[in-house]
N, C-alpha and C positions, 0 to 999 in steps of 0.2 A: 588454630591460629597459625601464618603462614610467619618463618621462622627470617628468611630470607629475604635481601631487601627487594628484588624483583618479583617475588612468591608475593607483593606487598602491592607492587605498583599493579601488579596481572591484575589485580583484584580490583585495585579501583579504576584502573582500565576496564572493564570486565562492566562492573556498577555505573560509567559516564554510554558506553555502546549499547547496554539493557535499558538504559533509559532515554537514549536516543534512537532502537527500534523501538520501543513499545511509542514515542509522540510519533514517528512517522505512520507505523504501522496507524494510530489511532487516529489520524487526519484522513486516509486515503483512507476506512471505511467509513468516515463524516461524510468524502466527499462523492463515494459510489452512495447512501443513502440520497444526500443532495440528488443526484443524477437518477435512480429510480422515483424521484419524488416527480424530476418537473416533466412538466405536460409540455415543454416546446423545443421541437424539432430542432432547431439553430442555437439553442442556447444546450441543451442536451448530446450536439456533436461537438461541441467545444468543450464542454466537459468530460467529457468519455474520451480526448484524447488525452483533457490530464488526468484524470485518471489511468486509461493505460502506459503513461506514463509512470506510475507511481507506483501500480503492480508492478512489472519491467524492474522496475529498481527497488523494490522491497523483496525480490526473485534471485537479480539480483545477488543482492548478500545477504539469500538465504532467513531474512527475517520469514518469507512465508516459502513455500514447496512450489517452482515450477507451474510446477502440472497446476497447480490451484490457480496463479497468474493464472493462466489460461481460460482456467474453467470460469473465469470472473470474466474475464476480456468479453469472453465465443457471449456470455449471459449477457451479462453487457451493452454486447454490439448486437446485439440479437431484440433486444428490448431501444434498445437509439431508433434500428431502422424499421421494427414495427412504431412507431410513433407519427401519428399523422401530421400531415408540415401544413 
C-alpha cells in the first residue's frame, strides 16, 4: 500500500481516469457497431463524422494507438463510401 499522501492521490486519480477511458472506449465501440449496422448512406455519413471524432480523441489521449484509430477510420470510410445512396 502507498505510504505518501501524493501516492494515495495518484491511485485515486488513476482509477478515475481508468473508468473514464473505459467508458469512452466502450461508447466509441458501440457507435462503430451502430455505423456498421446502418444501411442508409446519409445516416452513415453523419455517424461516420461522430465516430471519426471519437476515435481521434481516444488516440490523442493514448487510450488507443494512433495507427489503430487511423486504420479504423479508413475501414469505416471505405464502408460508408461503398453504401448505395
